[in-house]
C-alpha positions, -999 to +999 in steps of 0.1 A: +128-571-500+091-563-503+061-584-511+061-592-548+027-587-564+020-593-600+008-562-619-022-582-632-032-589-596-030-552-588-051-544-619-077-570-609-080-556-574-082-520-585-109-529-611-130-549-587-127-520-561-138-494-587-167-516-598-179-521-562-176-485-551-191-471-529-192-506-513-161-524-502-148-552-525-129-582-512-112-614-521-084-639-515-047-638-523-027-668-535+010-675-540+042-689-526+069-663-529+046-633-532+011-627-545+008-645-578-030-646-581-061-631-565-098-639-566-128-616-561-154-629-536-187-617-525-187-592-497-213-607-473-210-581-446-242-567-432-228-532-439-206-535-470-203-497-473-182-497-441-166-532-438-161-565-456-166-601-449-153-627-474-180-652-484-172-681-461-181-706-489-154-691-511-128-692-483-137-728-474-135-739-511-101-722-515-087-739-483-100-773-495-084-768-528-051-758-511-051-791-492-055-809-525-024-793-540-042-762-551-029-726-548-018-716-513-040-689-496-016-664-483-040-636-474-069-614-482-076-581-500-103-555-497-110-520-507-115-488-488-138-466-509-130-437-485-096-434-502-074-444-472-053-476-479-045-480-442-060-507-420-089-495-398-095-504-362-124-526-376-099-544-398-077-551-368-106-564-348-114-588-376-079-600-382-063-630-366-026-628-356-018-655-382+008-639-404-015-636-434-011-608-458-038-581-460-038-559-492-058-528-491-068-508-522-080-472-521-081-453-554-047-457-570-030-467-537-024-503-529-007-512-496+002-545-479+002-555-443+011-586-423-014-596-395+004-602-362+004-595-326+017-559-328+019-528-350-008-506-362-040-510-341-020-538-323-023-560-353-007-549-386+029-544-397+034-526-430+050-546-459+066-529-489+048-537-522+071-547-551+051-548-583+063-574-607+052-569-643+031-598-654+051-624-673+084-612-660+107-631-637+114-619-602+148-602-596+177-626-588 
């Protein structure tokens, strides 16, 4: 079984990535049994054409909301305007081995990765993306 992601979340990520190009776009992923919702945050990196940094204020607000019964933060997303939806060595250097999901969008491609202590660049294991049409129930 792959990581279920709502089709409306995929559309939001791809639209934000297209609007931000040639800069990297980024945001947060929320859900329980998959990615049910995503937000777009400011990319506060000092070089947004080559890397991303989620606005710390947005991340802190989301984590505070989660503690107060808000949506659970399960990971992060960002775009690669270069067209390669594979994590870079820079992504690996920034990622904690915390099991969070990283979604990367590049053009029409959307990939998912779990941050851990092994895998690509010593940090990422690929996760199969299972797109669920918005408003439909997950398979039984």
